[in-house]
TILOPA-133747 format. One record per residue (C-alpha): residue in one letter; z, x negated, y negated. Coordinates in steps of 0.1 Angstrom, whole numbers, plus 2048, in hexadecimal, padded with zeros to 3 digits. Example, Ala and Ser with C-alpha at 12.3 -4.5 7.8 and 13.67 -1.06 7.14 Angstrom:
{A, {84E, 785, 82D}};
{S, {847, 777, 80B}};
This chain:
{M, {721, 496, 2C8}};
{K, {72A, 4BB, 2B3}};
{I, {731, 4B3, 28B}};
{G, {740, 4CA, 278}};
{I, {739, 4CB, 250}};
{M, {75B, 4D9, 242}};
{S, {74E, 4EA, 21C}};
{F, {72D, 4E7, 209}};
{A, {745, 4DF, 1E5}};
{H, {738, 4BE, 1E8}};
{T, {71D, 4B9, 1DC}};
{H, {717, 498, 1FD}};
{A, {71A, 4B4, 215}};
{A, {6F6, 4BA, 215}};
{S, {6EF, 498, 217}};
{Y, {6FE, 494, 231}};
{V, {6F0, 4B2, 246}};
{R, {6CC, 4A6, 240}};
{S, {6DA, 489, 24B}};
{L, {6E6, 492, 26E}};
{R, {6D3, 4B5, 272}};
{D, {6B3, 4A3, 283}};
{D, {6CB, 48B, 298}};
{P, {6C4, 496, 2B7}};
{G, {6E8, 48E, 2C9}};
{I, {6F6, 499, 2AC}};
{E, {6FD, 4C5, 2AC}};
{L, {705, 4CA, 287}};
{C, {71A, 4EF, 27E}};
{A, {723, 4F6, 259}};
{A, {743, 50C, 249}};
{D, {747, 516, 227}};
{P, {759, 52E, 223}};
{G, {763, 528, 1FB}};
{P, {770, 531, 1E0}};
{Y, {758, 525, 1CC}};
{P, {746, 530, 1AC}};
{D, {729, 54B, 1A5}};
{G, {710, 539, 1A6}};
{E, {714, 51E, 1B6}};
{V, {6FA, 51E, 1D6}};
{R, {712, 51B, 1EE}};
{G, {71F, 528, 213}};
{A, {705, 538, 22D}};
{E, {6ED, 536, 210}};
{L, {6E9, 512, 209}};
{A, {6EE, 513, 232}};
{A, {6D5, 51F, 238}};
{Q, {6BE, 50A, 21D}};
{L, {6CA, 4EE, 230}};
{Q, {6C2, 4FB, 252}};
{V, {6E0, 4F7, 261}};
{N, {6F8, 50E, 277}};
{Y, {714, 520, 265}};
{R, {738, 531, 26A}};
{D, {749, 546, 257}};
{S, {767, 532, 252}};
{Y, {775, 516, 25F}};
{D, {78A, 523, 279}};
{D, {769, 52D, 287}};
{L, {759, 511, 283}};
{M, {779, 4FE, 297}};
{A, {775, 514, 2B4}};
{W, {756, 509, 2B7}};
{G, {766, 4E4, 2C1}};
{P, {756, 4CA, 2AE}};
{D, {75A, 4A5, 2B6}};
{G, {75E, 49B, 292}};
{V, {75F, 4AD, 26E}};
{I, {750, 4A4, 251}};
{V, {768, 4B1, 22F}};
{T, {752, 4B4, 20E}};
{S, {76A, 4CF, 1FF}};
{E, {77A, 4CF, 1DC}};
{N, {78F, 4AE, 1D8}};
{A, {7AC, 4C5, 1DA}};
{R, {7AA, 4D7, 1F6}};
{H, {7A0, 4B8, 20F}};
{R, {7C6, 4B9, 21E}};
{P, {7C5, 4D9, 232}};
{L, {7A1, 4D7, 23C}};
{V, {7AA, 4B0, 24D}};
{E, {7CE, 4C0, 259}};
{L, {7BA, 4DF, 26D}};
{A, {79F, 4C4, 275}};
{A, {7BA, 4AF, 284}};
{R, {7D0, 4CB, 296}};
{H, {7AF, 4D2, 2AA}};
{G, {7A8, 4B3, 2B6}};
{A, {785, 4A8, 29F}};
{H, {781, 484, 28D}};
{I, {77F, 489, 26B}};
{L, {76C, 47E, 24D}};
{C, {77A, 483, 229}};
{E, {767, 47F, 20C}};
{K, {775, 46A, 1F3}};
{P, {78E, 46C, 1DC}};
{L, {7A4, 477, 1FF}};
{A, {7BD, 487, 1EB}};
{T, {7C6, 490, 1CC}};
{T, {7EA, 48C, 1CF}};
{W, {7FE, 46C, 1E4}};
{A, {811, 48A, 1FB}};
{D, {7F6, 49B, 205}};
{G, {7E5, 476, 20D}};
{L, {807, 471, 223}};
{A, {7FD, 490, 22F}};
{M, {7E0, 48E, 23E}};
{A, {7E4, 46B, 248}};
{A, {800, 477, 25D}};
{A, {7ED, 498, 26E}};
{A, {7D4, 47F, 27C}};
{R, {7ED, 468, 288}};
{A, {801, 47F, 296}};
{A, {7DF, 493, 2A8}};
{G, {7D1, 473, 2B5}};
{V, {7B4, 477, 29E}};
{M, {79C, 460, 286}};
{L, {79C, 466, 261}};
{M, {789, 454, 252}};
{M, {77B, 454, 229}};
{A, {757, 455, 21F}};
{F, {751, 432, 20E}};
{P, {72A, 42C, 216}};
{V, {725, 40F, 201}};
{R, {736, 3FB, 218}};
{F, {71B, 3FA, 230}};
{A, {6FE, 3EE, 219}};
{S, {6F0, 3D2, 222}};
{V, {6F3, 3BB, 201}};
{F, {71D, 3C3, 208}};
{A, {71C, 3B3, 224}};
{R, {708, 39D, 217}};
{L, {726, 391, 1FA}};
{R, {73D, 393, 215}};
{A, {72B, 37D, 229}};
{Q, {72A, 365, 210}};
{Y, {748, 369, 202}};
{E, {759, 364, 229}};
{A, {747, 341, 226}};
{G, {753, 333, 209}};
{L, {737, 335, 1F4}};
{L, {747, 348, 1D5}};
{G, {769, 330, 1D9}};
{D, {786, 347, 1CE}};
{I, {77E, 369, 1BE}};
{V, {78D, 36D, 199}};
{S, {77E, 38A, 188}};
{I, {766, 3A6, 196}};
{R, {755, 3BF, 17C}};
{G, {74C, 3E1, 192}};
{T, {737, 401, 182}};
{N, {737, 41E, 194}};
{N, {720, 436, 174}};
{G, {712, 457, 179}};
{Q, {70A, 478, 166}};
{L, {723, 48F, 169}};
{P, {71E, 4A3, 186}};
{A, {70D, 4C3, 181}};
{Q, {706, 4D6, 19E}};
{R, {72E, 4DF, 1A3}};
{A, {746, 4E7, 18A}};
{W, {767, 4DA, 19C}};
{F, {75D, 4B4, 198}};
{A, {766, 4B9, 16E}};
{D, {787, 4C8, 17B}};
{P, {7A4, 4B6, 178}};
{E, {7B7, 4D6, 196}};
{L, {79C, 4D0, 1B1}};
{A, {78F, 4AA, 1AC}};
{G, {7AC, 49F, 1A0}};
{G, {79B, 48F, 182}};
{G, {780, 488, 170}};
{A, {767, 468, 176}};
{F, {78B, 452, 182}};
{A, {78B, 466, 19F}};
{D, {769, 468, 1A4}};
{H, {75B, 446, 19F}};
{V, {77A, 42C, 19F}};
{V, {77E, 429, 1C3}};
{H, {75B, 41D, 1D3}};
{I, {764, 3FE, 1BB}};
{A, {785, 3FB, 1C5}};
{D, {77F, 3FF, 1EA}};
{L, {75F, 3E3, 1EB}};
{I, {77E, 3CC, 1D6}};
{E, {793, 3CF, 1F2}};
{A, {77C, 3CD, 211}};
{L, {76E, 3B1, 204}};
{T, {78F, 39E, 1F8}};
{Q, {7B0, 3AF, 207}};
{A, {7BE, 3A6, 1EE}};
{E, {7DF, 3BA, 1E6}};
{P, {7D9, 3CE, 1BD}};
{L, {7FA, 3C5, 1A6}};
{T, {7F2, 3DA, 18A}};
{V, {7DC, 3F1, 17C}};
{S, {7D5, 400, 15A}};
{A, {7BB, 417, 150}};
{V, {7AD, 42B, 12D}};
{S, {795, 448, 12F}};
{N, {786, 462, 119}};
{R, {776, 482, 118}};
{K, {759, 47C, 0FA}};
{L, {73B, 479, 113}};
{Y, {731, 4A0, 123}};
{A, {750, 4AA, 10A}};
{G, {744, 4D0, 109}};
{R, {740, 4D3, 12E}};
{A, {75F, 4C2, 141}};
{R, {785, 4C7, 13D}};
{A, {78A, 49F, 151}};
{E, {783, 47F, 144}};
{T, {75F, 479, 144}};
{G, {75F, 450, 13B}};
{G, {77B, 439, 147}};
{L, {782, 416, 14C}};
{V, {79E, 403, 163}};
{T, {7A8, 3DF, 168}};
{I, {7BB, 3D8, 185}};
{S, {7CD, 3B2, 18B}};
{Y, {7D1, 3A9, 1B0}};
{A, {7E9, 393, 1BF}};
{G, {7D8, 36D, 1C2}};
{G, {7CE, 371, 19B}};
{L, {7AD, 387, 1A1}};
{I, {7A3, 39D, 181}};
{A, {78C, 3B7, 186}};
{A, {77F, 3CD, 172}};
{I, {771, 3F5, 17B}};
{D, {75C, 40C, 165}};
{C, {759, 429, 16F}};
{S, {74A, 446, 15C}};
{W, {731, 462, 15B}};
{S, {71C, 450, 141}};
{R, {6FA, 457, 14F}};
{P, {6E8, 475, 13C}};
{A, {6DA, 491, 148}};
{T, {6B3, 488, 146}};
{A, {6BE, 46A, 156}};
{P, {6A1, 45C, 178}};
{T, {6C1, 457, 18F}};
{W, {6E3, 467, 18C}};
{G, {6F2, 446, 18B}};
{G, {6F7, 424, 198}};
{L, {717, 409, 1A8}};
{T, {717, 3E3, 19D}};
{L, {728, 3CB, 1A4}};
{S, {732, 3A6, 194}};
{V, {745, 38B, 1A4}};
{A, {750, 371, 195}};
{G, {75B, 350, 1AE}};
{T, {768, 32C, 1A7}};
{A, {747, 324, 1B5}};
{G, {737, 337, 1AB}};
{T, {72C, 363, 1A6}};
{V, {718, 37F, 1B3}};
{D, {708, 39B, 1A0}};
{L, {6FF, 3BB, 1BA}};
{D, {6E9, 3D9, 1B0}};
{F, {6F2, 3F0, 1D2}};
{F, {6D8, 40B, 1C9}};
{G, {6BD, 3ED, 1D0}};
{P, {69C, 3EB, 1C3}};
{R, {68D, 407, 1B8}};
{A, {667, 40F, 1AA}};
{R, {667, 419, 185}};
{G, {64D, 42D, 178}};
{L, {64C, 454, 162}};
{D, {642, 475, 170}};
{A, {61F, 47D, 16A}};
{A, {629, 4A3, 167}};
{T, {643, 4A4, 150}};
{G, {647, 481, 144}};
{R, {66B, 479, 14D}};
{P, {671, 456, 15E}};
{I, {678, 455, 182}};
{E, {687, 437, 194}};
{L, {67E, 436, 1BF}};
{P, {693, 423, 1D1}};
{Y, {688, 40F, 1EE}};
{G, {696, 3F7, 20A}};
{P, {6B3, 3F3, 221}};
{D, {6CB, 403, 203}};
{R, {6C1, 424, 1F7}};
{L, {6DB, 433, 1EE}};
{C, {6D2, 448, 1D3}};
{R, {6B8, 463, 1CE}};
{P, {6A4, 46E, 1B2}};
{A, {6BD, 488, 193}};
{T, {6BA, 4A4, 1AA}};
{S, {6D1, 496, 1C0}};
{R, {6F3, 481, 1BA}};
{S, {6F3, 46B, 1DD}};
{Q, {6EE, 469, 1FD}};
{M, {6FC, 458, 219}};
{P, {6E2, 438, 22D}};
{A, {6E0, 44D, 250}};
{S, {6EA, 42F, 25E}};
{A, {70F, 431, 24D}};
{C, {70F, 456, 25B}};
{A, {70A, 44B, 27A}};
{R, {726, 42E, 278}};
{W, {73F, 447, 26E}};
{R, {753, 446, 288}};
{S, {75B, 420, 28A}};
{C, {77A, 413, 279}};
{S, {784, 3F0, 270}};
{A, {797, 3DF, 250}};
{P, {7A8, 3C4, 263}};
{S, {7B8, 3AA, 24B}};
{R, {7AB, 386, 252}};
{P, {7AD, 360, 245}};
{R, {791, 354, 230}};
{G, {774, 346, 244}};
{K, {778, 35C, 263}};
{A, {75C, 374, 26A}};
{A, {75E, 394, 254}};
{P, {75D, 3B3, 269}};
{S, {741, 3CE, 269}};
{P, {746, 3DD, 24A}};
{S, {759, 404, 250}};
{A, {76F, 418, 235}};
{P, {794, 41C, 23C}};
{C, {7A3, 433, 253}};
{F, {7C0, 43F, 262}};
{R, {7C6, 448, 289}};
């Protein structure tokens, strides 16, 4: 299988490369022609560091003939890359959020349908084993009817790429970056339709470095009475041992569940610097030390082409977790 990486703008691009480059069944090639700010390691220089084949333009990458591509550009630049890949018949995994405007999102979905290719968003948290267990418990009736969900997806201000805090390129700040995972999990778990959304935000955290909101709280009401609250703030300090984390508290009429999606961690101090460190272990090692933001598990990358999100009645077996897609 031939997989193309379209842009190194997103910090996840390097994680995809590391997860896929040594798979004997995958040929990997990247293109990152820019534009990008001075001082950021991008393009051919980063490709050499990652030991991945490189093309100077996206057209050259498409001429290479990828079976699928991973779009890891700035959020506002997803659409032209998705449309280019679709025209060349490549299946597409696109980083979240899919788009920064409603029109772009609809156009990308339409392009994928017209080309007969799959367009899928990167929601690796759906593949976490703890979420699979939560779905199984809910489907078995152990939680009863879910009445409230509280989710946190907090992190540091992304420092490696300035565009994350640029509203024009990112579509927002912490809202654009960190609401989507919790919202996606709620939809995957309950299949409930959102009715109303309210949100508050500020820029008190990292005020001197960010042009977009850095703190945010979103409240969503769903059909059936479910209320959800999502804390999406970039509230971790730069000295934190990991870039961030993701938790979910689910309250039902028959039981409650609290989940930490980053799993168990060994904690200690770095002998050389005295700084705290956390090393994740177990099946859901979704986080890494503070030197990298996050990394999709290889198992999720290997299954990125699968897609199923059908509606289902309570009591029926849940389908295998996969992210929303268009085809």
